[in-house]
KERO-373029 format. One record per residue: residue in three letters; chain; x, y, z of N, C-alpha, C in turn. Coordinates in nm, 2 decimals. Layout:
REM KERO-373029
<rec residuo="ALA" cadena="A" n_xx="X" n_yy="Y" n_zz="Z" ca_xx="X" ca_yy="Y" ca_zz="Z" c_xx="X" c_yy="Y" c_zz="Z"/>
...
REM end
This chain:
REM KERO-373029
<rec residuo="MET" cadena="A" n_xx="1.98" n_yy="0.82" n_zz="-3.13" ca_xx="1.84" ca_yy="0.87" ca_zz="-3.11" c_xx="1.75" c_yy="0.76" c_zz="-3.09"/>
<rec residuo="SER" cadena="A" n_xx="1.69" n_yy="0.75" n_zz="-2.98" ca_xx="1.59" ca_yy="0.64" ca_zz="-2.95" c_xx="1.45" c_yy="0.70" c_zz="-2.97"/>
<rec residuo="GLY" cadena="A" n_xx="1.36" n_yy="0.61" n_zz="-2.99" ca_xx="1.22" ca_yy="0.66" ca_zz="-3.02" c_xx="1.15" c_yy="0.71" c_zz="-2.90"/>
<rec residuo="GLU" cadena="A" n_xx="1.19" n_yy="0.67" n_zz="-2.78" ca_xx="1.13" ca_yy="0.71" ca_zz="-2.66" c_xx="1.22" c_yy="0.81" c_zz="-2.58"/>
<rec residuo="THR" cadena="A" n_xx="1.17" n_yy="0.93" n_zz="-2.55" ca_xx="1.25" ca_yy="1.03" ca_zz="-2.48" c_xx="1.21" c_yy="1.02" c_zz="-2.33"/>
<rec residuo="GLN" cadena="A" n_xx="1.31" n_yy="1.05" n_zz="-2.25" ca_xx="1.29" ca_yy="1.05" ca_zz="-2.11" c_xx="1.23" c_yy="1.18" c_zz="-2.06"/>
<rec residuo="PRO" cadena="A" n_xx="1.14" n_yy="1.18" n_zz="-1.97" ca_xx="1.08" ca_yy="1.30" ca_zz="-1.92" c_xx="1.18" c_yy="1.39" c_zz="-1.85"/>
<rec residuo="THR" cadena="A" n_xx="1.16" n_yy="1.52" n_zz="-1.86" ca_xx="1.25" ca_yy="1.61" ca_zz="-1.78" c_xx="1.17" c_yy="1.64" c_zz="-1.65"/>
<rec residuo="SER" cadena="A" n_xx="1.24" n_yy="1.71" n_zz="-1.56" ca_xx="1.19" ca_yy="1.73" ca_zz="-1.43" c_xx="1.06" c_yy="1.82" c_zz="-1.43"/>
<rec residuo="GLY" cadena="A" n_xx="1.04" n_yy="1.90" n_zz="-1.53" ca_xx="0.92" ca_yy="1.99" ca_zz="-1.53" c_xx="0.82" c_yy="1.94" c_zz="-1.62"/>
<rec residuo="SER" cadena="A" n_xx="0.83" n_yy="1.82" n_zz="-1.68" ca_xx="0.73" ca_yy="1.78" ca_zz="-1.78" c_xx="0.62" c_yy="1.71" c_zz="-1.72"/>
<rec residuo="ARG" cadena="A" n_xx="0.52" n_yy="1.68" n_zz="-1.81" ca_xx="0.40" ca_yy="1.60" ca_zz="-1.77" c_xx="0.43" c_yy="1.45" c_zz="-1.79"/>
<rec residuo="GLN" cadena="A" n_xx="0.36" n_yy="1.37" n_zz="-1.72" ca_xx="0.38" ca_yy="1.22" ca_zz="-1.73" c_xx="0.24" c_yy="1.15" c_zz="-1.71"/>
<rec residuo="ARG" cadena="A" n_xx="0.23" n_yy="1.04" n_zz="-1.78" ca_xx="0.11" ca_yy="0.95" ca_zz="-1.76" c_xx="0.10" c_yy="0.91" c_zz="-1.61"/>
<rec residuo="ILE" cadena="A" n_xx="-0.03" n_yy="0.91" n_zz="-1.56" ca_xx="-0.05" ca_yy="0.88" ca_zz="-1.42" c_xx="-0.01" c_yy="0.73" c_zz="-1.39"/>
<rec residuo="ASP" cadena="A" n_xx="-0.03" n_yy="0.64" n_zz="-1.48" ca_xx="0.00" ca_yy="0.50" ca_zz="-1.45" c_xx="0.15" c_yy="0.49" c_zz="-1.44"/>
<rec residuo="LYS" cadena="A" n_xx="0.23" n_yy="0.55" n_zz="-1.53" ca_xx="0.37" ca_yy="0.55" ca_zz="-1.52" c_xx="0.42" c_yy="0.61" c_zz="-1.39"/>
<rec residuo="TRP" cadena="A" n_xx="0.36" n_yy="0.73" n_zz="-1.36" ca_xx="0.41" ca_yy="0.80" ca_zz="-1.24" c_xx="0.39" c_yy="0.71" c_zz="-1.11"/>
<rec residuo="LEU" cadena="A" n_xx="0.27" n_yy="0.65" n_zz="-1.10" ca_xx="0.24" ca_yy="0.57" ca_zz="-0.98" c_xx="0.34" c_yy="0.45" c_zz="-0.98"/>
<rec residuo="PHE" cadena="A" n_xx="0.38" n_yy="0.39" n_zz="-1.09" ca_xx="0.47" ca_yy="0.28" ca_zz="-1.10" c_xx="0.61" c_yy="0.33" c_zz="-1.06"/>
<rec residuo="PHE" cadena="A" n_xx="0.66" n_yy="0.45" n_zz="-1.11" ca_xx="0.79" ca_yy="0.50" ca_zz="-1.08" c_xx="0.80" c_yy="0.54" c_zz="-0.93"/>
<rec residuo="ALA" cadena="A" n_xx="0.68" n_yy="0.59" n_zz="-0.88" ca_xx="0.68" ca_yy="0.64" ca_zz="-0.74" c_xx="0.67" c_yy="0.52" c_zz="-0.64"/>
<rec residuo="ARG" cadena="A" n_xx="0.66" n_yy="0.40" n_zz="-0.69" ca_xx="0.65" ca_yy="0.27" ca_zz="-0.61" c_xx="0.52" c_yy="0.27" c_zz="-0.53"/>
<rec residuo="MET" cadena="A" n_xx="0.41" n_yy="0.32" n_zz="-0.59" ca_xx="0.28" ca_yy="0.31" ca_zz="-0.53" c_xx="0.20" c_yy="0.19" c_zz="-0.59"/>
<rec residuo="ALA" cadena="A" n_xx="0.25" n_yy="0.14" n_zz="-0.70" ca_xx="0.20" ca_yy="0.02" ca_zz="-0.76" c_xx="0.31" c_yy="-0.07" c_zz="-0.80"/>
<rec residuo="LYS" cadena="A" n_xx="0.29" n_yy="-0.20" n_zz="-0.79" ca_xx="0.40" ca_yy="-0.30" ca_zz="-0.83" c_xx="0.42" c_yy="-0.31" c_zz="-0.98"/>
<rec residuo="SER" cadena="A" n_xx="0.32" n_yy="-0.27" n_zz="-1.06" ca_xx="0.34" ca_yy="-0.28" ca_zz="-1.20" c_xx="0.25" c_yy="-0.17" c_zz="-1.27"/>
<rec residuo="ARG" cadena="A" n_xx="0.28" n_yy="-0.14" n_zz="-1.39" ca_xx="0.19" ca_yy="-0.04" ca_zz="-1.46" c_xx="0.05" c_yy="-0.10" c_zz="-1.48"/>
<rec residuo="SER" cadena="A" n_xx="0.04" n_yy="-0.23" n_zz="-1.50" ca_xx="-0.10" ca_yy="-0.29" ca_zz="-1.51" c_xx="-0.17" c_yy="-0.28" c_zz="-1.38"/>
<rec residuo="VAL" cadena="A" n_xx="-0.11" n_yy="-0.30" n_zz="-1.26" ca_xx="-0.17" ca_yy="-0.28" ca_zz="-1.14" c_xx="-0.22" c_yy="-0.13" c_zz="-1.12"/>
<rec residuo="ALA" cadena="A" n_xx="-0.13" n_yy="-0.04" n_zz="-1.16" ca_xx="-0.16" ca_yy="0.10" ca_zz="-1.15" c_xx="-0.28" c_yy="0.13" c_zz="-1.24"/>
<rec residuo="GLN" cadena="A" n_xx="-0.29" n_yy="0.07" n_zz="-1.36" ca_xx="-0.40" ca_yy="0.10" ca_zz="-1.45" c_xx="-0.53" c_yy="0.04" c_zz="-1.39"/>
<rec residuo="SER" cadena="A" n_xx="-0.52" n_yy="-0.07" n_zz="-1.32" ca_xx="-0.65" ca_yy="-0.13" ca_zz="-1.26" c_xx="-0.69" c_yy="-0.04" c_zz="-1.14"/>
<rec residuo="HIS" cadena="A" n_xx="-0.60" n_yy="0.01" n_zz="-1.07" ca_xx="-0.64" ca_yy="0.11" ca_zz="-0.96" c_xx="-0.71" c_yy="0.23" c_zz="-1.02"/>
<rec residuo="ILE" cadena="A" n_xx="-0.66" n_yy="0.28" n_zz="-1.13" ca_xx="-0.72" ca_yy="0.40" ca_zz="-1.19" c_xx="-0.85" c_yy="0.37" c_zz="-1.25"/>
<rec residuo="GLN" cadena="A" n_xx="-0.87" n_yy="0.26" n_zz="-1.32" ca_xx="-0.99" ca_yy="0.22" ca_zz="-1.38" c_xx="-1.10" c_yy="0.18" c_zz="-1.28"/>
<rec residuo="SER" cadena="A" n_xx="-1.06" n_yy="0.14" n_zz="-1.16" ca_xx="-1.16" ca_yy="0.10" ca_zz="-1.06" c_xx="-1.20" c_yy="0.22" c_zz="-0.97"/>
<rec residuo="GLY" cadena="A" n_xx="-1.14" n_yy="0.34" n_zz="-1.00" ca_xx="-1.18" ca_yy="0.46" ca_zz="-0.93" c_xx="-1.11" c_yy="0.49" c_zz="-0.80"/>
<rec residuo="HIS" cadena="A" n_xx="-1.00" n_yy="0.43" n_zz="-0.78" ca_xx="-0.92" ca_yy="0.45" ca_zz="-0.65" c_xx="-0.82" c_yy="0.57" c_zz="-0.66"/>
<rec residuo="VAL" cadena="A" n_xx="-0.82" n_yy="0.64" n_zz="-0.77" ca_xx="-0.72" ca_yy="0.75" ca_zz="-0.79" c_xx="-0.79" c_yy="0.88" c_zz="-0.82"/>
<rec residuo="ARG" cadena="A" n_xx="-0.76" n_yy="0.98" n_zz="-0.75" ca_xx="-0.81" ca_yy="1.12" ca_zz="-0.78" c_xx="-0.69" c_yy="1.21" c_zz="-0.80"/>
<rec residuo="ILE" cadena="A" n_xx="-0.71" n_yy="1.30" n_zz="-0.90" ca_xx="-0.61" ca_yy="1.40" ca_zz="-0.93" c_xx="-0.67" c_yy="1.53" c_zz="-0.91"/>
<rec residuo="ASN" cadena="A" n_xx="-0.61" n_yy="1.61" n_zz="-0.82" ca_xx="-0.67" ca_yy="1.74" ca_zz="-0.78" c_xx="-0.82" c_yy="1.74" c_zz="-0.75"/>
<rec residuo="GLY" cadena="A" n_xx="-0.86" n_yy="1.63" n_zz="-0.67" ca_xx="-0.99" ca_yy="1.62" ca_zz="-0.63" c_xx="-1.09" c_yy="1.56" c_zz="-0.73"/>
<rec residuo="GLU" cadena="A" n_xx="-1.05" n_yy="1.54" n_zz="-0.85" ca_xx="-1.14" ca_yy="1.48" ca_zz="-0.95" c_xx="-1.10" c_yy="1.33" c_zz="-0.98"/>
<rec residuo="ARG" cadena="A" n_xx="-1.20" n_yy="1.25" n_zz="-0.99" ca_xx="-1.17" ca_yy="1.11" ca_zz="-1.02" c_xx="-1.10" c_yy="1.09" c_zz="-1.15"/>
<rec residuo="CYS" cadena="A" n_xx="-0.99" n_yy="1.01" n_zz="-1.15" ca_xx="-0.91" ca_yy="0.98" ca_zz="-1.27" c_xx="-0.97" c_yy="0.85" c_zz="-1.32"/>
<rec residuo="SER" cadena="A" n_xx="-1.00" n_yy="0.85" n_zz="-1.45" ca_xx="-1.06" ca_yy="0.73" ca_zz="-1.51" c_xx="-0.98" c_yy="0.67" c_zz="-1.62"/>
<rec residuo="TYR" cadena="A" n_xx="-0.88" n_yy="0.74" n_zz="-1.66" ca_xx="-0.79" ca_yy="0.69" ca_zz="-1.77" c_xx="-0.65" c_yy="0.69" c_zz="-1.73"/>
<rec residuo="PRO" cadena="A" n_xx="-0.58" n_yy="0.57" n_zz="-1.76" ca_xx="-0.44" ca_yy="0.56" ca_zz="-1.72" c_xx="-0.35" c_yy="0.66" c_zz="-1.80"/>
<rec residuo="SER" cadena="A" n_xx="-0.40" n_yy="0.71" n_zz="-1.91" ca_xx="-0.32" ca_yy="0.80" ca_zz="-1.99" c_xx="-0.33" c_yy="0.95" c_zz="-1.95"/>
<rec residuo="GLN" cadena="A" n_xx="-0.41" n_yy="0.98" n_zz="-1.84" ca_xx="-0.42" ca_yy="1.11" ca_zz="-1.80" c_xx="-0.29" c_yy="1.16" c_zz="-1.75"/>
<rec residuo="MET" cadena="A" n_xx="-0.25" n_yy="1.29" n_zz="-1.78" ca_xx="-0.12" ca_yy="1.34" ca_zz="-1.75" c_xx="-0.12" c_yy="1.41" c_zz="-1.61"/>
<rec residuo="VAL" cadena="A" n_xx="-0.01" n_yy="1.39" n_zz="-1.54" ca_xx="0.01" ca_yy="1.47" ca_zz="-1.41" c_xx="0.14" c_yy="1.55" c_zz="-1.43"/>
<rec residuo="LYS" cadena="A" n_xx="0.14" n_yy="1.66" n_zz="-1.36" ca_xx="0.26" ca_yy="1.75" ca_zz="-1.36" c_xx="0.30" c_yy="1.79" c_zz="-1.22"/>
<rec residuo="PRO" cadena="A" n_xx="0.41" n_yy="1.85" n_zz="-1.20" ca_xx="0.45" ca_yy="1.89" ca_zz="-1.07" c_xx="0.35" c_yy="1.99" c_zz="-1.01"/>
<rec residuo="GLY" cadena="A" n_xx="0.31" n_yy="1.96" n_zz="-0.88" ca_xx="0.21" ca_yy="2.04" ca_zz="-0.82" c_xx="0.08" c_yy="1.98" c_zz="-0.81"/>
<rec residuo="ASP" cadena="A" n_xx="0.05" n_yy="1.87" n_zz="-0.89" ca_xx="-0.08" ca_yy="1.80" ca_zz="-0.88" c_xx="-0.09" c_yy="1.72" c_zz="-0.75"/>
<rec residuo="ARG" cadena="A" n_xx="-0.21" n_yy="1.72" n_zz="-0.70" ca_xx="-0.24" ca_yy="1.64" ca_zz="-0.58" c_xx="-0.30" c_yy="1.51" c_zz="-0.61"/>
<rec residuo="ILE" cadena="A" n_xx="-0.25" n_yy="1.40" n_zz="-0.57" ca_xx="-0.30" ca_yy="1.27" ca_zz="-0.60" c_xx="-0.35" c_yy="1.20" c_zz="-0.47"/>
<rec residuo="GLU" cadena="A" n_xx="-0.47" n_yy="1.16" n_zz="-0.48" ca_xx="-0.53" ca_yy="1.09" ca_zz="-0.36" c_xx="-0.55" c_yy="0.94" c_zz="-0.41"/>
<rec residuo="LEU" cadena="A" n_xx="-0.49" n_yy="0.85" n_zz="-0.34" ca_xx="-0.49" ca_yy="0.71" ca_zz="-0.38" c_xx="-0.54" c_yy="0.63" c_zz="-0.27"/>
<rec residuo="THR" cadena="A" n_xx="-0.64" n_yy="0.55" n_zz="-0.30" ca_xx="-0.70" ca_yy="0.46" ca_zz="-0.20" c_xx="-0.64" c_yy="0.32" c_zz="-0.22"/>
<rec residuo="LEU" cadena="A" n_xx="-0.56" n_yy="0.28" n_zz="-0.12" ca_xx="-0.50" ca_yy="0.15" ca_zz="-0.13" c_xx="-0.57" c_yy="0.05" c_zz="-0.03"/>
<rec residuo="GLU" cadena="A" n_xx="-0.53" n_yy="-0.07" n_zz="-0.03" ca_xx="-0.61" ca_yy="-0.18" ca_zz="0.04" c_xx="-0.61" c_yy="-0.14" c_zz="0.19"/>
<rec residuo="ARG" cadena="A" n_xx="-0.50" n_yy="-0.10" n_zz="0.25" ca_xx="-0.49" ca_yy="-0.08" ca_zz="0.39" c_xx="-0.49" c_yy="0.06" c_zz="0.44"/>
<rec residuo="ARG" cadena="A" n_xx="-0.47" n_yy="0.16" n_zz="0.34" ca_xx="-0.46" ca_yy="0.30" ca_zz="0.38" c_xx="-0.49" c_yy="0.39" c_zz="0.27"/>
<rec residuo="ASP" cadena="A" n_xx="-0.51" n_yy="0.52" n_zz="0.30" ca_xx="-0.54" ca_yy="0.62" ca_zz="0.20" c_xx="-0.41" c_yy="0.70" c_zz="0.20"/>
<rec residuo="VAL" cadena="A" n_xx="-0.37" n_yy="0.74" n_zz="0.07" ca_xx="-0.24" ca_yy="0.81" ca_zz="0.06" c_xx="-0.27" c_yy="0.94" c_zz="-0.02"/>
<rec residuo="VAL" cadena="A" n_xx="-0.22" n_yy="1.05" n_zz="0.03" ca_xx="-0.23" ca_yy="1.18" ca_zz="-0.04" c_xx="-0.09" c_yy="1.23" c_zz="-0.07"/>
<rec residuo="LEU" cadena="A" n_xx="-0.06" n_yy="1.24" n_zz="-0.20" ca_xx="0.07" ca_yy="1.28" ca_zz="-0.25" c_xx="0.06" c_yy="1.41" c_zz="-0.33"/>
<rec residuo="VAL" cadena="A" n_xx="0.17" n_yy="1.49" n_zz="-0.33" ca_xx="0.18" ca_yy="1.60" ca_zz="-0.42" c_xx="0.30" c_yy="1.57" c_zz="-0.51"/>
<rec residuo="VAL" cadena="A" n_xx="0.28" n_yy="1.58" n_zz="-0.64" ca_xx="0.38" ca_yy="1.55" ca_zz="-0.74" c_xx="0.49" c_yy="1.65" c_zz="-0.73"/>
<rec residuo="ARG" cadena="A" n_xx="0.61" n_yy="1.61" n_zz="-0.72" ca_xx="0.73" ca_yy="1.70" ca_zz="-0.73" c_xx="0.79" c_yy="1.70" c_zz="-0.86"/>
<rec residuo="LEU" cadena="A" n_xx="0.82" n_yy="1.57" n_zz="-0.91" ca_xx="0.89" ca_yy="1.55" ca_zz="-1.04" c_xx="0.83" c_yy="1.44" c_zz="-1.11"/>
<rec residuo="ALA" cadena="A" n_xx="0.85" n_yy="1.44" n_zz="-1.24" ca_xx="0.82" ca_yy="1.32" ca_zz="-1.33" c_xx="0.93" c_yy="1.22" c_zz="-1.31"/>
<rec residuo="GLY" cadena="A" n_xx="0.89" n_yy="1.09" n_zz="-1.31" ca_xx="0.99" ca_yy="0.99" ca_zz="-1.29" c_xx="1.05" c_yy="0.95" c_zz="-1.42"/>
<rec residuo="GLU" cadena="A" n_xx="1.17" n_yy="0.90" n_zz="-1.41" ca_xx="1.25" ca_yy="0.85" ca_zz="-1.53" c_xx="1.26" c_yy="0.70" c_zz="-1.53"/>
<rec residuo="ARG" cadena="A" n_xx="1.26" n_yy="0.64" n_zz="-1.41" ca_xx="1.27" ca_yy="0.50" ca_zz="-1.41" c_xx="1.21" c_yy="0.45" c_zz="-1.27"/>
<rec residuo="ARG" cadena="A" n_xx="1.19" n_yy="0.32" n_zz="-1.26" ca_xx="1.15" ca_yy="0.27" ca_zz="-1.13" c_xx="1.27" c_yy="0.23" c_zz="-1.05"/>
<rec residuo="GLY" cadena="A" n_xx="1.32" n_yy="0.32" n_zz="-0.96" ca_xx="1.44" ca_yy="0.29" ca_zz="-0.89" c_xx="1.41" c_yy="0.25" c_zz="-0.75"/>
<rec residuo="PRO" cadena="A" n_xx="1.51" n_yy="0.26" n_zz="-0.66" ca_xx="1.50" ca_yy="0.22" ca_zz="-0.52" c_xx="1.41" c_yy="0.32" c_zz="-0.45"/>
<rec residuo="TYR" cadena="A" n_xx="1.36" n_yy="0.29" n_zz="-0.33" ca_xx="1.27" ca_yy="0.37" ca_zz="-0.26" c_xx="1.32" c_yy="0.51" c_zz="-0.24"/>
<rec residuo="GLU" cadena="A" n_xx="1.45" n_yy="0.53" n_zz="-0.21" ca_xx="1.51" ca_yy="0.66" ca_zz="-0.19" c_xx="1.50" c_yy="0.75" c_zz="-0.31"/>
<rec residuo="GLU" cadena="A" n_xx="1.51" n_yy="0.69" n_zz="-0.43" ca_xx="1.49" ca_yy="0.76" ca_zz="-0.55" c_xx="1.35" c_yy="0.80" c_zz="-0.58"/>
<rec residuo="ALA" cadena="A" n_xx="1.26" n_yy="0.70" n_zz="-0.55" ca_xx="1.12" ca_yy="0.72" ca_zz="-0.57" c_xx="1.06" c_yy="0.82" c_zz="-0.48"/>
<rec residuo="ARG" cadena="A" n_xx="1.11" n_yy="0.83" n_zz="-0.36" ca_xx="1.07" ca_yy="0.93" ca_zz="-0.26" c_xx="1.08" c_yy="1.07" c_zz="-0.30"/>
<rec residuo="LEU" cadena="A" n_xx="1.18" n_yy="1.10" n_zz="-0.39" ca_xx="1.20" ca_yy="1.23" ca_zz="-0.44" c_xx="1.10" c_yy="1.28" c_zz="-0.54"/>
<rec residuo="LEU" cadena="A" n_xx="1.01" n_yy="1.19" n_zz="-0.58" ca_xx="0.91" ca_yy="1.22" ca_zz="-0.68" c_xx="0.79" c_yy="1.29" c_zz="-0.62"/>
<rec residuo="TYR" cadena="A" n_xx="0.77" n_yy="1.28" n_zz="-0.49" ca_xx="0.65" ca_yy="1.33" ca_zz="-0.43" c_xx="0.67" c_yy="1.38" c_zz="-0.29"/>
<rec residuo="ASP" cadena="A" n_xx="0.57" n_yy="1.46" n_zz="-0.24" ca_xx="0.56" ca_yy="1.50" ca_zz="-0.10" c_xx="0.44" c_yy="1.42" c_zz="-0.04"/>
<rec residuo="ASP" cadena="A" n_xx="0.47" n_yy="1.35" n_zz="0.06" ca_xx="0.36" ca_yy="1.27" ca_zz="0.13" c_xx="0.28" c_yy="1.36" c_zz="0.22"/>
<rec residuo="GLN" cadena="A" n_xx="0.15" n_yy="1.38" n_zz="0.20" ca_xx="0.07" ca_yy="1.46" ca_zz="0.29" c_xx="-0.04" c_yy="1.37" c_zz="0.34"/>
<rec residuo="SER" cadena="A" n_xx="-0.02" n_yy="1.24" n_zz="0.35" ca_xx="-0.12" ca_yy="1.15" ca_zz="0.40" c_xx="-0.15" c_yy="1.17" c_zz="0.55"/>
<rec residuo="PRO" cadena="A" n_xx="-0.27" n_yy="1.16" n_zz="0.59" ca_xx="-0.30" ca_yy="1.17" ca_zz="0.73" c_xx="-0.24" c_yy="1.06" c_zz="0.81"/>
<rec residuo="PRO" cadena="A" n_xx="-0.21" n_yy="1.08" n_zz="0.94" ca_xx="-0.15" ca_yy="0.97" ca_zz="1.01" c_xx="-0.26" c_yy="0.86" c_zz="1.03"/>
<rec residuo="PRO" cadena="A" n_xx="-0.22" n_yy="0.74" n_zz="1.04" ca_xx="-0.32" ca_yy="0.63" ca_zz="1.06" c_xx="-0.39" c_yy="0.64" c_zz="1.19"/>
<rec residuo="ASP" cadena="A" n_xx="-0.52" n_yy="0.61" n_zz="1.18" ca_xx="-0.60" ca_yy="0.62" ca_zz="1.30" c_xx="-0.56" c_yy="0.52" c_zz="1.40"/>
<rec residuo="GLU" cadena="A" n_xx="-0.52" n_yy="0.56" n_zz="1.52" ca_xx="-0.47" ca_yy="0.47" ca_zz="1.63" c_xx="-0.58" c_yy="0.38" c_zz="1.68"/>
<rec residuo="ALA" cadena="A" n_xx="-0.71" n_yy="0.42" n_zz="1.67" ca_xx="-0.82" ca_yy="0.34" ca_zz="1.72" c_xx="-0.84" c_yy="0.22" c_zz="1.63"/>
<rec residuo="LYS" cadena="A" n_xx="-0.81" n_yy="0.23" n_zz="1.50" ca_xx="-0.83" ca_yy="0.13" ca_zz="1.40" c_xx="-0.72" c_yy="0.02" c_zz="1.41"/>
<rec residuo="ARG" cadena="A" n_xx="-0.60" n_yy="0.06" n_zz="1.45" ca_xx="-0.49" ca_yy="-0.03" ca_zz="1.45" c_xx="-0.49" c_yy="-0.13" c_zz="1.57"/>
<rec residuo="LEU" cadena="A" n_xx="-0.47" n_yy="-0.25" n_zz="1.54" ca_xx="-0.47" ca_yy="-0.36" ca_zz="1.64" c_xx="-0.33" c_yy="-0.40" c_zz="1.66"/>
<rec residuo="THR" cadena="A" n_xx="-0.29" n_yy="-0.43" n_zz="1.78" ca_xx="-0.16" ca_yy="-0.49" ca_zz="1.81" c_xx="-0.16" c_yy="-0.63" c_zz="1.76"/>
<rec residuo="PRO" cadena="A" n_xx="-0.04" n_yy="-0.69" n_zz="1.74" ca_xx="-0.03" ca_yy="-0.83" ca_zz="1.69" c_xx="-0.11" c_yy="-0.92" c_zz="1.79"/>
<rec residuo="TYR" cadena="A" n_xx="-0.10" n_yy="-0.89" n_zz="1.92" ca_xx="-0.17" ca_yy="-0.98" ca_zz="2.02" c_xx="-0.32" c_yy="-0.97" c_zz="2.00"/>
<rec residuo="GLU" cadena="A" n_xx="-0.37" n_yy="-0.85" n_zz="1.98" ca_xx="-0.52" ca_yy="-0.83" ca_zz="1.95" c_xx="-0.56" c_yy="-0.90" c_zz="1.82"/>
<rec residuo="GLN" cadena="A" n_xx="-0.48" n_yy="-0.90" n_zz="1.72" ca_xx="-0.51" ca_yy="-0.97" ca_zz="1.60" c_xx="-0.51" c_yy="-1.12" c_zz="1.62"/>
<rec residuo="ALA" cadena="A" n_xx="-0.43" n_yy="-1.18" n_zz="1.71" ca_xx="-0.43" ca_yy="-1.32" ca_zz="1.72" c_xx="-0.54" c_yy="-1.38" c_zz="1.81"/>
<rec residuo="ILE" cadena="A" n_xx="-0.60" n_yy="-1.29" n_zz="1.89" ca_xx="-0.70" ca_yy="-1.34" ca_zz="1.99" c_xx="-0.84" c_yy="-1.32" c_zz="1.92"/>
<rec residuo="ARG" cadena="A" n_xx="-0.92" n_yy="-1.43" n_zz="1.93" ca_xx="-1.05" ca_yy="-1.42" ca_zz="1.87" c_xx="-1.15" c_yy="-1.40" c_zz="1.99"/>
<rec residuo="ALA" cadena="A" n_xx="-1.26" n_yy="-1.34" n_zz="1.96" ca_xx="-1.36" ca_yy="-1.31" ca_zz="2.07" c_xx="-1.42" c_yy="-1.45" c_zz="2.10"/>
<rec residuo="THR" cadena="A" n_xx="-1.46" n_yy="-1.46" n_zz="2.23" ca_xx="-1.52" ca_yy="-1.58" ca_zz="2.28" c_xx="-1.65" c_yy="-1.61" c_zz="2.21"/>
<rec residuo="GLY" cadena="A" n_xx="-1.66" n_yy="-1.74" n_zz="2.16" ca_xx="-1.78" ca_yy="-1.78" ca_zz="2.09" c_xx="-1.78" c_yy="-1.75" c_zz="1.94"/>
<rec residuo="THR" cadena="A" n_xx="-1.68" n_yy="-1.70" n_zz="1.89" ca_xx="-1.67" ca_yy="-1.68" ca_zz="1.74" c_xx="-1.58" c_yy="-1.78" c_zz="1.68"/>
<rec residuo="GLY" cadena="A" n_xx="-1.61" n_yy="-1.81" n_zz="1.56" ca_xx="-1.52" ca_yy="-1.91" ca_zz="1.48" c_xx="-1.55" c_yy="-2.05" c_zz="1.52"/>
<rec residuo="ARG" cadena="A" n_xx="-1.47" n_yy="-2.14" n_zz="1.48" ca_xx="-1.49" ca_yy="-2.28" ca_zz="1.52" c_xx="-1.45" c_yy="-2.30" c_zz="1.66"/>
<rec residuo="PRO" cadena="A" n_xx="-1.52" n_yy="-2.40" n_zz="1.73" ca_xx="-1.49" ca_yy="-2.42" ca_zz="1.87" c_xx="-1.36" c_yy="-2.49" c_zz="1.88"/>
<rec residuo="THR" cadena="A" n_xx="-1.29" n_yy="-2.46" n_zz="1.99" ca_xx="-1.16" ca_yy="-2.53" ca_zz="2.02" c_xx="-1.20" c_yy="-2.67" c_zz="2.06"/>
<rec residuo="LYS" cadena="A" n_xx="-1.09" n_yy="-2.75" n_zz="2.08" ca_xx="-1.11" ca_yy="-2.89" ca_zz="2.12" c_xx="-1.18" c_yy="-2.90" c_zz="2.26"/>
<rec residuo="LYS" cadena="A" n_xx="-1.14" n_yy="-2.81" n_zz="2.35" ca_xx="-1.19" ca_yy="-2.80" ca_zz="2.48" c_xx="-1.34" c_yy="-2.76" c_zz="2.48"/>
<rec residuo="GLU" cadena="A" n_xx="-1.37" n_yy="-2.66" n_zz="2.39" ca_xx="-1.51" ca_yy="-2.61" ca_zz="2.38" c_xx="-1.60" c_yy="-2.72" c_zz="2.31"/>
<rec residuo="ARG" cadena="A" n_xx="-1.54" n_yy="-2.80" n_zz="2.22" ca_xx="-1.62" ca_yy="-2.90" ca_zz="2.15" c_xx="-1.65" c_yy="-3.01" c_zz="2.25"/>
<rec residuo="ARG" cadena="A" n_xx="-1.56" n_yy="-3.05" n_zz="2.34" ca_xx="-1.59" ca_yy="-3.15" ca_zz="2.44" c_xx="-1.70" c_yy="-3.10" c_zz="2.54"/>
<rec residuo="ALA" cadena="A" n_xx="-1.69" n_yy="-2.98" n_zz="2.57" ca_xx="-1.80" ca_yy="-2.92" ca_zz="2.66" c_xx="-1.93" c_yy="-2.93" c_zz="2.59"/>
<rec residuo="ILE" cadena="A" n_xx="-1.94" n_yy="-2.90" n_zz="2.46" ca_xx="-2.06" ca_yy="-2.90" ca_zz="2.39" c_xx="-2.11" c_yy="-3.05" c_zz="2.38"/>
<rec residuo="ASP" cadena="A" n_xx="-2.02" n_yy="-3.14" n_zz="2.35" ca_xx="-2.05" ca_yy="-3.28" ca_zz="2.35" c_xx="-2.11" c_yy="-3.33" c_zz="2.48"/>
<rec residuo="ARG" cadena="A" n_xx="-2.05" n_yy="-3.29" n_zz="2.59" ca_xx="-2.10" ca_yy="-3.32" ca_zz="2.72" c_xx="-2.25" c_yy="-3.27" c_zz="2.74"/>
<rec residuo="LEU" cadena="A" n_xx="-2.27" n_yy="-3.15" n_zz="2.70" ca_xx="-2.41" ca_yy="-3.09" ca_zz="2.71" c_xx="-2.51" c_yy="-3.16" c_zz="2.63"/>
<rec residuo="MET" cadena="A" n_xx="-2.47" n_yy="-3.21" n_zz="2.51" ca_xx="-2.56" ca_yy="-3.27" ca_zz="2.41" c_xx="-2.58" c_yy="-3.42" c_zz="2.44"/>
<rec residuo="SER" cadena="A" n_xx="-2.50" n_yy="-3.47" n_zz="2.52" ca_xx="-2.51" ca_yy="-3.62" ca_zz="2.54" c_xx="-2.63" c_yy="-3.66" c_zz="2.61"/>
<rec residuo="ASP" cadena="A" n_xx="-2.68" n_yy="-3.78" n_zz="2.59" ca_xx="-2.80" ca_yy="-3.83" ca_zz="2.65" c_xx="-2.78" c_yy="-3.90" c_zz="2.78"/>
<rec residuo="GLU" cadena="A" n_xx="-2.66" n_yy="-3.89" n_zz="2.85" ca_xx="-2.63" ca_yy="-3.96" ca_zz="2.97" c_xx="-2.70" c_yy="-3.91" c_zz="3.09"/>
<rec residuo="ASP" cadena="A" n_xx="-2.77" n_yy="-3.79" n_zz="3.08" ca_xx="-2.84" ca_yy="-3.73" ca_zz="3.20" c_xx="-2.95" c_yy="-3.82" c_zz="3.24"/>
REM end
């Protein structure tokens, strides 16, 4: 008989543990910081305490760095396992990423003309313009 019991499939679970088990956060402390900074909503209401309980059927809206995630809880987690196991804990109802916001790797690598530091070629052209040889 251990002091900590494992949750069953129909039980409630702390939101920080559930986010960790569902692989939405790298650690429970990261999950807790997401919750305390207001990036997590449960059933449309802002979650402010990591100890708040979730149960199957709850809708979790999570604002991550690069995307917004909408999940519906299916099961309480028992451990942080591989992705295939974590995927069984939720139904993903996230909207598809906006195609207009996504940049191709080529677009990400190209900078707009005149922005950032000048290239060597641009610097030489600036030096020619600024020189007193005229």
